[in-house]
C-alpha positions as CSV (number, residue, x, y, z in Angstrom):
1,M,0.0,0.0,0.0
2,R,1.2,3.5,-0.8
3,D,1.3,5.5,2.4
4,F,0.7,9.1,1.2
5,Q,0.0,10.3,4.8
6,S,3.5,9.3,5.8
7,I,4.9,11.0,2.6
8,Q,3.1,14.2,3.5
9,Q,4.7,14.3,6.9
10,T,8.2,13.8,5.5
11,T,10.5,16.4,4.1
12,Y,13.0,15.6,1.3
13,D,16.4,16.7,0.2
14,L,15.7,15.8,-3.4
15,I,12.5,15.5,-5.3
16,V,12.8,13.8,-8.8
17,I,10.0,14.2,-11.3
18,G,10.0,11.5,-14.0
19,G,10.7,7.8,-13.6
20,G,12.5,7.0,-16.8
21,V,16.0,5.6,-16.8
22,N,17.6,9.0,-16.1
23,G,15.3,9.8,-13.2
24,A,15.8,6.3,-11.8
25,A,19.6,6.9,-12.0
26,V,19.3,10.1,-10.1
27,A,17.2,8.6,-7.4
28,R,19.5,5.6,-7.0
29,D,22.7,7.6,-6.9
30,A,21.2,10.2,-4.5
31,A,19.9,7.6,-2.1
32,L,23.1,5.6,-2.2
33,R,25.0,8.8,-1.3
34,G,22.6,9.6,1.6
35,L,20.1,12.1,0.4
36,K,16.5,11.8,1.5
37,T,15.0,11.2,-2.0
38,I,11.6,10.8,-3.5
39,L,10.9,10.0,-7.2
40,I,7.5,10.6,-8.7
41,E,6.3,9.2,-12.1
42,K,3.0,10.0,-13.7
43,G,2.8,6.6,-15.5
44,D,4.8,3.5,-15.1
45,F,8.6,3.4,-14.6
46,A,10.2,3.3,-18.1
47,G,6.8,3.9,-19.6
48,G,8.0,6.7,-21.9
49,T,11.2,7.2,-23.9
50,S,13.1,4.6,-22.0
51,S,10.7,1.9,-23.3
52,W,10.9,3.0,-26.9
53,S,14.6,2.9,-27.8
54,T,16.4,0.6,-30.3
55,R,17.7,-1.2,-27.1
56,L,21.3,-0.5,-27.9
57,I,24.1,0.4,-25.4
58,H,26.4,2.1,-27.9
59,G,28.9,4.8,-28.4
60,G,27.0,6.5,-31.2
61,L,29.3,5.9,-34.2
62,R,27.5,8.4,-36.3
63,Y,27.9,11.1,-33.7
64,L,31.5,11.3,-34.9
65,E,30.3,12.8,-38.1
66,Y,29.0,15.8,-36.1
67,F,32.3,16.0,-34.1
68,E,30.6,15.0,-30.8
69,V,33.8,13.2,-29.8
70,P,33.4,13.8,-26.0
71,L,29.9,12.2,-26.2
72,V,31.2,9.2,-28.0
73,R,34.0,8.7,-25.5
74,E,31.6,9.1,-22.6
75,S,29.2,6.6,-24.2
76,L,31.9,4.0,-24.9
77,R,33.1,4.3,-21.3
78,E,29.5,3.8,-20.0
79,R,29.0,0.9,-22.3
80,E,32.0,-0.8,-20.7
81,I,30.7,0.0,-17.2
82,L,27.3,-1.5,-17.9
83,L,28.8,-4.7,-19.4
84,H,30.3,-5.3,-16.0
85,T,27.6,-3.9,-13.6
86,A,24.6,-5.3,-15.5
87,P,26.0,-8.4,-17.4
88,H,22.6,-10.2,-17.2
89,L,20.9,-7.3,-19.1
90,V,23.7,-5.8,-21.3
91,K,25.5,-8.1,-23.8
92,P,28.1,-7.5,-26.5
93,L,26.5,-7.1,-29.9
94,L,28.2,-7.6,-33.3
95,L,27.1,-5.0,-35.9
96,T,27.8,-5.1,-39.6
97,I,27.9,-2.1,-41.9
98,P,27.5,-2.7,-45.6
99,I,29.3,-0.1,-47.7
100,Y,28.0,1.0,-51.1
101,K,29.6,3.1,-53.7
102,E,26.8,5.5,-54.3
103,R,24.4,5.3,-51.4
104,S,26.5,5.3,-48.2
105,R,29.5,7.0,-46.6
106,P,32.7,6.2,-48.5
107,Y,34.8,3.2,-47.5
108,W,37.6,5.4,-46.2
109,K,35.4,7.5,-44.0
110,I,33.8,4.4,-42.4
111,W,37.3,2.9,-41.9
112,A,38.5,6.1,-40.3
113,G,35.4,6.2,-38.0
114,M,36.1,2.6,-37.0
115,C,39.7,3.4,-36.1
116,L,38.7,6.4,-34.1
117,Y,35.9,4.4,-32.4
118,D,38.6,1.9,-31.3
119,I,40.9,4.6,-30.0
120,L,38.1,6.2,-28.0
121,S,37.3,2.8,-26.4
122,A,40.9,1.7,-25.7
123,D,39.8,0.4,-22.4
124,K,37.1,-1.9,-23.9
125,T,36.8,-5.7,-23.3
126,V,35.0,-6.3,-26.6
127,P,36.9,-7.1,-29.8
128,S,38.1,-4.3,-32.1
129,H,36.7,-3.6,-35.6
130,R,37.5,-5.4,-38.8
131,M,37.1,-4.2,-42.4
132,L,35.7,-6.6,-45.0
133,S,36.5,-6.5,-48.7
134,S,33.6,-6.8,-51.2
135,A,34.4,-10.5,-51.8
136,K,34.5,-11.4,-48.1
137,F,31.3,-9.4,-47.4
138,K,29.4,-11.2,-50.2
139,Q,30.6,-14.6,-48.8
140,L,29.4,-13.8,-45.3
141,F,26.2,-12.0,-46.3
142,P,25.1,-13.5,-49.6
143,S,21.5,-12.4,-49.2
144,L,22.3,-8.7,-49.0
145,D,22.0,-6.4,-52.0
146,A,25.3,-6.6,-53.9
147,E,24.7,-3.7,-56.4
148,G,27.4,-1.2,-55.9
149,L,28.8,-3.0,-52.8
150,V,32.4,-2.1,-52.1
151,G,32.9,-3.9,-48.8
152,G,31.8,-3.6,-45.2
153,A,32.8,-3.1,-41.6
154,Q,32.2,-5.1,-38.4
155,Y,32.4,-3.8,-34.8
156,Y,31.0,-4.5,-31.3
157,D,28.6,-2.4,-29.3
158,G,26.1,-3.6,-26.6
159,Q,22.4,-4.6,-26.6
160,V,20.0,-4.4,-23.7
161,T,17.2,-6.8,-24.7
162,Y,15.0,-5.8,-21.8
163,A,15.6,-2.0,-21.7
164,E,12.6,-1.5,-19.3
165,R,14.2,-3.7,-16.7
166,L,17.4,-1.8,-16.8
167,C,15.4,1.2,-15.6
168,L,13.5,-1.0,-13.1
169,E,16.6,-2.4,-11.5
170,N,17.8,1.2,-10.8
171,I,14.4,1.9,-9.2
172,I,14.6,-1.2,-7.1
173,D,18.1,-0.3,-5.9
174,A,17.0,3.2,-5.2
175,D,14.1,1.9,-3.1
176,K,16.5,-0.5,-1.3
177,A,18.8,2.4,-0.5
178,G,16.0,4.4,1.2
179,A,14.4,6.4,-1.6
180,T,10.6,6.6,-1.9
181,V,9.6,5.6,-5.5
182,L,6.1,6.2,-6.8
183,N,4.6,5.3,-10.2
184,Y,1.2,6.4,-11.3
185,V,1.5,9.6,-9.3
186,K,1.1,12.9,-11.3
187,V,2.5,16.2,-10.3
188,T,-0.3,18.8,-10.7
189,Q,1.4,21.9,-9.2
190,L,4.9,23.2,-8.5
191,N,4.2,25.5,-5.6
192,R,6.6,28.4,-5.3
193,Q,7.5,31.0,-2.7
194,G,10.0,33.6,-3.7
195,D,12.7,32.0,-5.8
196,K,12.1,28.4,-4.6
197,V,9.8,25.5,-5.3
198,T,8.7,24.6,-1.7
199,H,6.3,21.7,-2.3
200,L,4.6,19.7,-5.0
201,T,0.9,19.0,-5.2
202,C,0.4,15.4,-6.5
203,K,-2.4,13.1,-7.4
204,D,-2.6,9.3,-7.3
205,V,-3.6,8.5,-10.9
206,L,-5.1,5.2,-9.7
207,T,-7.4,6.4,-6.9
208,G,-7.6,10.2,-7.4
209,E,-6.2,10.9,-3.9
210,E,-4.3,14.2,-3.6
211,F,-1.3,14.8,-1.4
212,T,1.7,17.1,-1.1
213,V,5.4,16.4,-1.2
214,K,7.5,18.9,0.8
215,G,11.2,19.7,0.5
216,Q,13.6,20.6,3.3
217,D,14.6,24.3,3.8
218,K,17.3,23.4,1.4
219,C,15.9,21.1,-1.2
220,M,16.4,20.5,-4.9
221,V,13.8,19.5,-7.5
222,I,15.1,17.6,-10.6
223,N,12.9,17.5,-13.7
224,T,13.8,14.3,-15.6
225,S,10.5,14.0,-17.3
226,G,11.9,13.7,-20.8
227,P,9.6,14.9,-23.5
228,W,7.3,16.3,-20.8
229,V,10.0,18.7,-19.4
230,D,8.2,21.8,-20.7
231,Y,4.8,20.6,-19.5
232,V,6.2,20.2,-16.0
233,C,7.6,23.7,-16.1
234,K,4.2,25.0,-16.9
235,L,2.8,23.7,-13.6
236,G,4.3,26.5,-11.6
237,I,2.0,28.1,-9.0
238,R,2.8,31.3,-7.0
239,D,0.5,33.0,-4.5
240,G,-2.3,30.8,-5.8
241,E,-2.0,31.9,-9.4
242,N,-0.4,30.2,-12.4
243,A,3.2,31.1,-12.8
244,P,4.9,29.0,-15.4
245,I,8.7,28.5,-14.9
246,G,10.5,30.0,-17.9
247,K,9.1,31.2,-21.2
248,T,11.4,29.5,-23.6
249,Q,10.7,26.0,-25.1
250,K,13.4,23.6,-23.8
251,I,12.5,20.4,-25.7
252,G,12.5,20.0,-29.5
253,G,12.0,16.3,-29.6
254,T,12.2,14.0,-32.6
255,K,9.9,11.0,-33.2
256,G,11.5,7.5,-33.6
257,S,9.4,4.4,-34.6
258,H,10.3,0.7,-34.7
259,I,8.7,-2.4,-36.1
260,V,9.2,-6.0,-35.0
261,V,9.0,-8.8,-37.5
262,A,9.4,-12.6,-37.5
263,P,12.5,-14.2,-39.1
264,F,12.4,-13.7,-42.8
265,P,14.2,-15.0,-45.9
266,G,17.7,-13.6,-46.0
267,A,17.6,-12.4,-42.4
268,P,21.2,-12.0,-41.1
269,D,22.5,-13.8,-38.0
270,T,24.2,-10.6,-36.8
271,S,22.9,-7.0,-36.6
272,L,23.0,-4.7,-39.5
273,Y,23.7,-1.0,-39.3
274,V,22.7,0.3,-42.8
275,E,21.9,3.5,-44.6
276,A,18.5,3.8,-46.2
277,K,18.6,3.6,-50.0
278,S,16.0,6.3,-50.4
279,D,17.3,9.0,-48.1
280,G,20.6,7.8,-46.6
281,R,19.4,7.8,-43.0
282,P,21.0,5.1,-40.8
283,F,18.8,2.5,-39.3
284,F,19.3,-1.0,-37.7
285,I,18.1,-4.5,-38.4
286,I,18.7,-6.4,-35.1
287,P,18.0,-10.0,-34.0
288,W,15.8,-9.6,-30.9
289,L,13.9,-12.2,-28.9
290,G,13.9,-14.6,-31.8
291,M,12.5,-11.9,-34.0
292,Y,14.0,-8.8,-35.7
293,L,13.8,-5.2,-34.5
294,I,13.9,-2.7,-37.3
295,G,14.3,1.1,-36.8
296,T,14.4,3.8,-36.2
297,T,12.8,6.8,-38.0
298,D,13.8,10.3,-37.1
299,Y,11.3,13.1,-37.6
300,L,10.8,16.5,-35.8
301,F,7.9,16.1,-33.5
302,E,5.4,18.6,-32.2
303,G,2.4,17.4,-30.2
304,T,1.6,15.4,-27.1
305,P,4.0,12.5,-26.4
306,D,1.2,10.6,-24.7
307,K,-0.6,10.2,-28.0
308,L,2.1,8.6,-30.2
309,K,2.0,5.7,-32.6
310,A,4.1,4.5,-35.5
311,D,2.2,5.8,-38.5
312,N,1.6,4.0,-41.8
313,E,4.3,6.0,-43.6
314,E,6.9,5.1,-41.1
315,I,6.0,1.4,-41.1
316,D,6.1,1.3,-44.9
317,Y,9.4,3.2,-44.9
318,L,11.1,0.6,-42.6
319,L,9.7,-2.3,-44.6
320,Q,10.7,-0.8,-47.9
321,E,14.3,0.0,-46.8
322,T,14.7,-3.5,-45.3
323,N,13.5,-5.0,-48.6
324,Y,16.0,-2.8,-50.5
325,I,19.0,-4.1,-48.4
326,I,17.7,-7.7,-48.3
327,P,15.9,-8.3,-51.6
328,N,14.7,-11.8,-50.6
329,A,13.0,-10.5,-47.5
330,N,9.8,-9.4,-49.3
331,L,8.4,-8.0,-46.1
332,R,4.8,-6.8,-46.1
333,R,2.5,-5.0,-43.7
334,D,1.1,-8.3,-42.4
335,D,4.6,-9.5,-41.4
336,V,4.7,-6.8,-38.7
337,K,4.3,-8.3,-35.2
338,F,4.6,-5.2,-33.1
339,T,5.3,-1.5,-33.4
340,Y,6.3,1.2,-31.0
341,S,7.2,4.8,-31.2
342,G,8.6,7.4,-28.8
343,V,10.0,11.0,-28.6
344,R,13.7,11.7,-28.1
345,P,13.7,14.6,-25.6
346,L,16.4,16.6,-27.5
347,P,17.2,20.3,-27.1
348,N,15.0,22.7,-29.0
349,A,16.9,23.4,-32.2
350,Q,14.6,25.0,-34.7
351,G,15.8,24.9,-38.3
352,K,18.1,21.9,-37.8
353,K,17.6,18.5,-39.4
354,A,16.3,15.9,-37.0
355,G,19.4,13.7,-37.3
356,S,21.8,16.6,-36.7
357,I,20.4,17.7,-33.4
358,T,23.0,17.1,-30.6
359,R,22.5,13.9,-28.5
360,S,24.6,15.5,-25.7
361,H,22.5,16.2,-22.6
362,I,22.1,19.6,-20.9
363,L,21.4,20.4,-17.3
364,F,19.3,23.5,-17.4
365,D,19.5,25.4,-14.1
366,H,16.3,27.4,-13.7
367,S,18.1,30.0,-11.6
368,K,18.3,31.9,-14.9
369,E,14.5,32.0,-14.8
370,G,14.2,33.0,-11.1
371,V,13.9,29.5,-9.5
372,K,17.0,28.5,-7.7
373,N,16.2,25.0,-6.7
374,L,15.0,23.4,-10.0
375,I,17.1,21.7,-12.6
376,S,15.7,20.2,-15.8
377,L,17.4,17.5,-17.8
378,I,17.3,18.1,-21.6
379,G,18.3,15.1,-23.7
380,G,20.1,12.1,-22.3
381,K,20.8,8.7,-23.9
382,L,20.0,5.3,-22.6
383,T,23.7,4.4,-22.7
384,T,24.8,7.3,-20.6
385,Y,22.0,7.3,-18.0
386,R,24.3,6.3,-15.1
387,K,26.7,9.2,-15.8
388,V,23.8,11.6,-16.1
389,G,22.7,10.5,-12.6
390,E,26.2,11.0,-11.2
391,E,26.5,14.5,-12.8
392,I,23.1,15.6,-11.5
393,V,23.7,14.4,-7.9
394,D,27.1,16.1,-7.9
395,K,25.4,19.3,-8.9
396,V,22.7,18.8,-6.3
397,Y,25.3,18.6,-3.5
398,K,27.0,21.7,-4.9
399,K,23.7,23.6,-4.9
400,L,22.9,22.5,-1.4
401,G,26.3,23.7,-0.3
402,K,27.5,20.3,0.8
403,T,30.5,18.2,-0.1
404,A,29.5,15.3,-2.3
405,P,30.4,11.8,-1.2
406,P,32.1,9.6,-3.9
407,C,29.7,8.3,-6.5
408,P,29.2,4.5,-5.9
409,T,27.3,3.6,-9.1
410,E,30.4,3.2,-11.4
411,A,31.4,0.0,-9.6
412,Q,28.2,-1.1,-7.8
413,P,26.4,-3.9,-9.7
414,L,22.7,-3.7,-10.3
415,P,20.5,-6.0,-8.1
416,G,20.2,-8.8,-10.7
417,A,23.9,-8.8,-11.8
418,I,25.1,-12.3,-12.4
419,L,27.4,-14.0,-14.9
420,A,26.2,-16.8,-17.2
421,N,28.5,-19.3,-15.5
422,D,27.5,-18.5,-12.0
423,P,26.9,-21.8,-10.0
424,R,23.6,-20.5,-8.6
425,I,22.1,-21.0,-12.1
426,Q,23.2,-24.7,-12.2
427,E,21.9,-25.2,-8.7
428,A,18.5,-23.7,-9.6
429,V,18.2,-26.0,-12.6
430,K,18.8,-29.0,-10.2
431,D,16.4,-27.7,-7.6
432,Y,13.5,-26.9,-9.9
433,Q,13.9,-29.0,-13.1
434,E,11.4,-31.6,-11.9
435,K,8.6,-29.0,-11.8
436,I,9.7,-26.3,-14.2
437,A,11.2,-26.7,-17.7
438,S,14.9,-26.0,-18.0
439,S,14.1,-23.6,-20.8
440,S,11.9,-21.5,-18.4
441,I,14.6,-21.5,-15.7
442,D,17.1,-20.3,-18.3
443,H,14.7,-17.6,-19.5
444,L,14.2,-16.3,-16.0
445,F,17.9,-15.8,-15.5
446,K,18.1,-13.9,-18.8
447,V,15.2,-11.6,-17.7
448,Y,15.8,-11.2,-13.9
449,G,19.5,-12.2,-13.5
450,A,20.1,-13.2,-9.9
451,K,16.6,-12.2,-9.0
452,A,15.3,-15.2,-10.9
453,L,15.9,-17.1,-7.6
454,D,13.2,-14.9,-6.0
455,V,10.8,-15.6,-8.8
456,L,11.4,-19.3,-8.6
457,A,11.0,-19.3,-4.8
458,L,7.3,-18.3,-5.3
459,T,6.6,-21.7,-6.8
460,K,7.6,-23.5,-3.6
461,S,4.5,-22.4,-1.7
462,E,2.4,-22.2,-4.8
463,P,3.5,-25.0,-7.2
464,K,1.0,-23.9,-9.9
465,L,2.9,-20.7,-10.3
466,G,5.6,-22.8,-12.0
467,E,3.2,-23.5,-14.9
468,L,3.6,-21.8,-18.3
469,I,1.4,-18.7,-19.0
470,T,1.1,-19.9,-22.6
471,S,2.7,-22.9,-24.4
472,E,4.2,-20.6,-26.9
473,L,6.5,-18.8,-24.5
474,P,8.8,-19.9,-21.6
475,D,7.3,-17.3,-19.2
476,I,5.7,-18.8,-16.0
477,K,2.8,-17.6,-13.9
478,A,5.1,-16.7,-11.0
479,Q,6.4,-13.8,-13.1
480,V,3.0,-12.1,-13.0
481,V,2.7,-12.4,-9.2
482,Y,6.3,-11.3,-8.7
483,A,5.7,-8.2,-10.9
484,V,2.8,-7.1,-8.7
485,R,4.3,-8.0,-5.3
486,Y,7.8,-6.8,-5.8
487,E,8.2,-4.8,-8.9
488,Y,5.5,-2.0,-8.5
489,A,3.3,-3.3,-11.4
490,Q,-0.1,-1.8,-11.3
491,T,-1.7,-2.7,-14.7
492,L,-1.7,-5.4,-17.3
493,V,0.4,-3.2,-19.5
494,D,3.0,-3.0,-16.8
495,I,3.1,-6.7,-16.6
496,A,3.0,-7.8,-20.2
497,R,4.9,-4.9,-21.8
498,R,7.5,-3.7,-19.3
499,R,8.1,-6.4,-16.6
500,T,8.0,-9.1,-19.3
501,A,8.0,-9.0,-23.1
502,I,4.9,-11.1,-23.4
503,A,3.0,-8.3,-25.3
504,M,5.7,-8.2,-28.0
505,E,6.1,-11.9,-28.3
506,A,2.5,-13.2,-28.2
507,N,0.3,-11.3,-30.6
508,Y,0.4,-8.1,-28.6
509,G,-0.6,-10.2,-25.5
510,L,-4.2,-10.3,-26.6
511,Q,-4.4,-14.1,-26.6
512,V,-3.1,-14.4,-23.0
513,L,-5.2,-11.8,-21.3
514,D,-7.6,-14.3,-19.9
515,S,-4.7,-16.3,-18.3
516,L,-3.0,-13.1,-16.9
517,I,-6.3,-12.0,-15.4
518,H,-7.0,-15.4,-13.8
519,I,-3.5,-15.3,-12.2
520,L,-4.2,-11.8,-10.8
521,K,-7.6,-12.8,-9.4
522,T,-6.3,-16.0,-7.8
523,Y,-3.0,-14.8,-6.4
524,C,-3.1,-11.0,-6.2
525,H,-6.7,-10.6,-5.1
526,W,-7.7,-8.4,-8.0
527,D,-11.5,-8.1,-7.9
528,E,-13.8,-8.4,-10.9
529,Y,-14.1,-4.6,-11.5
530,K,-10.3,-4.1,-11.4
531,C,-9.8,-7.0,-13.8
532,A,-12.4,-5.8,-16.2
533,T,-11.0,-2.2,-16.1
534,A,-7.5,-3.6,-16.6
535,R,-8.6,-5.6,-19.6
536,E,-10.3,-2.6,-21.2
537,N,-7.3,-0.3,-20.6
538,Y,-4.9,-2.9,-22.0
539,I,-6.8,-3.3,-25.2
540,N,-7.1,0.5,-25.6
541,Y,-3.3,0.9,-25.0
542,M,-2.4,-1.6,-27.7
543,K,-5.0,-0.2,-30.1
544,N,-3.8,3.4,-29.7
545,K,-0.1,2.9,-29.4
546,C,1.1,-0.5,-30.8
547,I,-1.2,-2.2,-33.3
548,P,-1.3,-0.8,-36.9
549,D,-4.5,-2.7,-37.9
550,F,-6.3,-3.4,-34.6
551,D,-9.5,-4.9,-36.0
552,T,-7.6,-7.6,-37.9
553,V,-5.2,-8.4,-35.1
554,N,-8.0,-8.6,-32.5
555,A,-10.1,-10.8,-34.7
556,E,-7.2,-13.2,-35.1
557,A,-6.6,-13.2,-31.3
558,E,-10.3,-14.0,-30.7
559,S,-10.2,-16.8,-33.2
560,R,-7.1,-18.3,-31.5
561,N,-8.8,-18.0,-28.1
562,C,-11.8,-19.9,-29.3
563,D,-9.6,-22.8,-30.5
564,R,-8.3,-23.6,-27.0
565,E,-9.8,-24.3,-23.6
566,E,-10.3,-21.0,-21.8
567,V,-9.5,-20.1,-18.2
568,P,-12.7,-18.9,-16.5
569,L,-12.6,-15.2,-15.7
570,F,-15.2,-14.8,-13.0
C-alpha cells in the first residue's frame, strides 16, 4: 500500500519528477549517497522514452560525423561499465555495416570512423573492428543487396534486450537504499515561494487521492520527465496563481518508430547498421527475442508524447528499406508483429535537421529564470544514464552547499547482476527442473538475473505458479505475481509490456489476457471490477499505441482463443 500520509509528513532533500532511466539513475545515486529522496512518475517506470529505444548500449558511431567526440568517448566508457555492472541485461552485440559506392558514406570514411571508435574505447573488453572486402562481405552475407557493394565493416557495441528492466533495477536499488519511489502519481502543481519550489501537489492516478510532497529548507527538485519537461515547467503556481517557470521552449524532440517482424528469408545472424537507399538515413536491423527489431525513424515532433504511434508511412518506410537491403525479405505489412514509437527529448533546435540535433544532454539550471532549486534535464541517452545521474547528484550537492560523497554507481552492480557461468544457475536447474522446464529457468535468469531465484521461490509455496502462461513462451505464472508484489506493477500493460516481453512476443498479448487476469484474481486478489477495467485499458493501449491494424489483429486473437480451452474469468 502507498502511504501518502507518511509521505506528506516527510521532508525531502531531493525530489525527482520523472521515472524513466535518467530519473531512476538520479534517485539511485542520490539515495546511495545519503540524500533523502523521492521519485514521482505519472505513469509506469520506463513507460516513456526509456521503453521505446532501439535497445542499444552504444557509443554512437554516427555522432563522430557531427564532431561529438566527447559524447562518443563518454558513451563508450559507460558501455563498458554496464557490461560489468549489469552483465545479465547488457550483452556485447556484433554489428555489420555494408558499404556501397553511391548510397553510403565512402569506405575510407567508415574505416576512419572505425579506427577512431577503437581509439576512444581503448579500455574496452569487446573485440576491435575489422574491415571486409567486397568478396569477403558477399561470402558472409550472400542475401544482402550486392549492387554497388564495395565492402563492409564489423564492430561491437552492446544490446539491452529488456531495456525497461534496466530502468526498473535502478528503481529497485534506489528503493533499497532508502528512496521513496512512486509510479502512477502525477505532479499537478509546483508550488513556489519567492525563488524556490517549496512543495509539490500530487495526485494518485489510480485512486484520485491528492497529497503534497515537501522539501527541506534546502531542497532540490530535478525535472527528468523527458519529452514532458516543458509541460512540468508550466505547472508552476505562485501565490495561488499560475506562474509557469520560464518562457522558452526547452525540448525540440524527434519521433522515432520501430517495427518487430518474425525471421524472414535472407535475415542475417548478426545485426545490420545500414543507410537507407531512399534518403541515406542510418537504421538498424537487429535480432531480438527470436524476431527482428527494425528502426528507427527520425522526424521532428510537435504534439503530445502521450498520443504517439508509428504511422503507416513510417512502417512502410522501414519495410521498404529492409527489402532494399535484403531483396529476398519481401516483407509486407502483415509481417509486422509489433510496433512502437517514442519521442527523443532533444534540445529545441529549430531549423536543424532531426538527425543533426545534438545527442549530448544539458542540465538546465532554472536560476536563470528565477527559480534557484530546480534543474531540468534536456536530452540524455539510454547508454549514458548512469553518468547523467552522477552528474546531477554532484550538482545537487553543490547547490545544497555540501561536499558530495564519492559516487558509488560506477562500480556497484545492479541488483540482478550475475554471470552466465554462476553456480547459482546450475543449482537452480537442479532444484526446480522436476517441476519447471529448464528452458523456463534459463529464460528467468536472462530476464531477472540473480533475482530469478526470488521468482522461482514463489513456486515452492504455490506450485501452480511454475506453470507456463502460454505454451508458446517460456514465461511462467510466478512472473505475474512477482511483478505485482515486488516490482511495482499496477496494470496489465506494466506486466505484459515492461516487466516481461509477453506483449511483444505473443500477438500483442491479446491471446493471453484471460490467463493473466486469472492469475491476478487468484494470487493477487484483483476483484472483478479491477480485472475488467485492466482488460479494457490494456486493449485500448495496444490499439492506440502499438497495433497498426487493430481490428484484424484482435479478430485473429479472438479466433485463437476460441480454439483452445479458456480459463474462466469470473
